[in-house]
N, C-alpha and C positions, 0 to 999 in steps of 0.2 A: 465852243467845240461842237463839231458836227457828229452825226451818227452815220456810219459808213457800212457798205457792203463789203465784207471781208471773207476772202477765200482762205481757209486754213487747210494746210496740207501737212499731215502728221501721221506717221504710221503707228505710233504708240497710242492705243485707245484711251488710256487714262489721261494722258496729256491733252490729246485732241478734244476729248469731251469736257475736261475741266476748263480748258482755254475757251471752248465754245460757250460754255455756261457763263463764264466770267464776262466775256464780251457781249453776250446777249443781255445780261443784267445791266450792262452799261449802255444799252440802247442800240447796239449794232445789229445788223442782219448778218448772220454767219452762215457760210456755206462750207461744211466740213468734207474733206476728202482724206482717205487713208493712204493714198499714194499718188504718184504723178499721173498714172492712168486715170484714176477717178477725178483728179483735178482737170485733166484735159477735157473730160466729158462736160464738167461744169463750165469750163472756159468756152467750149463750143456752144453750150446752151444759153449762156448768160453774157450779155454785152455791157452789163452795168456794174462790174466788179471794180471797187475803188482801190483795193490793195490786196496783195497776196502775202500771207505769213506762212512760210514753208520751212519744214525741216530740211536739212541738207542730205542726210544719210538715210535713205529708205531702200528697202529691198526691191521694190518695183518702181522703176523709173525715178531714181534719185541721184544724188551726187552731181558730178560734173555735167552729165548729159541733161539732167533736169535744169540746171542753171543755164547751160547753153541754150536750151529750148526757150526758157523765159526771156533771155537776152534777145534772141532772134525773133521770136514770134509774139512776145508780150511786152515789148519795150515801152509801150504806152501805159503800163500798169506798174505802179511802185511795188517793190518787193522787199520784205524783211525776211532774212534767213535765220532760223534758229538751229543751234547745233551743240551737241555735246562732243562732237568729233573734231570740228575745225578748231584751229588755233589762230591767234592774231597774226602770225606770220604767213598764213595762207592768203594768197591773192584771190579775192572774190569781189565781184562788181557791186555787191549789195551790202547794206548795213547788216551786221550779224549780231544776234543776241545769243550769248553763250549760256547753255543749260548748266545748272538750273538757274532760272531767272524769275523775278517777281512779275506777276501779271500786271501790276500797276505800272511797272517800268515799260512793259510792252505797250500798254494803253497809251502812255505818254509818247513813245516812239512812233506809234501809228499816227497820232495827231500831229506830231512834229513833222513827220514825213509828208503827210497829205496837205498840211497847211503851207509848207514851203513850195509845194509843187504848183 
């Protein structure tokens, strides 16, 4: 299993920081952003991001527009969407982890996603 550069986009501080700490302890480099705008800045500054783990519903650049942006402009980077809002019947182009979820399951999905790519 490799160690990856992971962009986390999550507007809830407690979730973002806990997820960051968990992934860092597992050997990953984590770039945290609190919304889509912060994530855009990191995407412009870094060309070495392996995967994006993003919340769906955020107050600043979230939801459908954020997903459309990722599909159009970041199609070369795998994405995992986390959400307490989406339901399985929503049509979304990415793998979705429904909140609350176990961080070990997220870790497994990150590895599975990157190893198949």
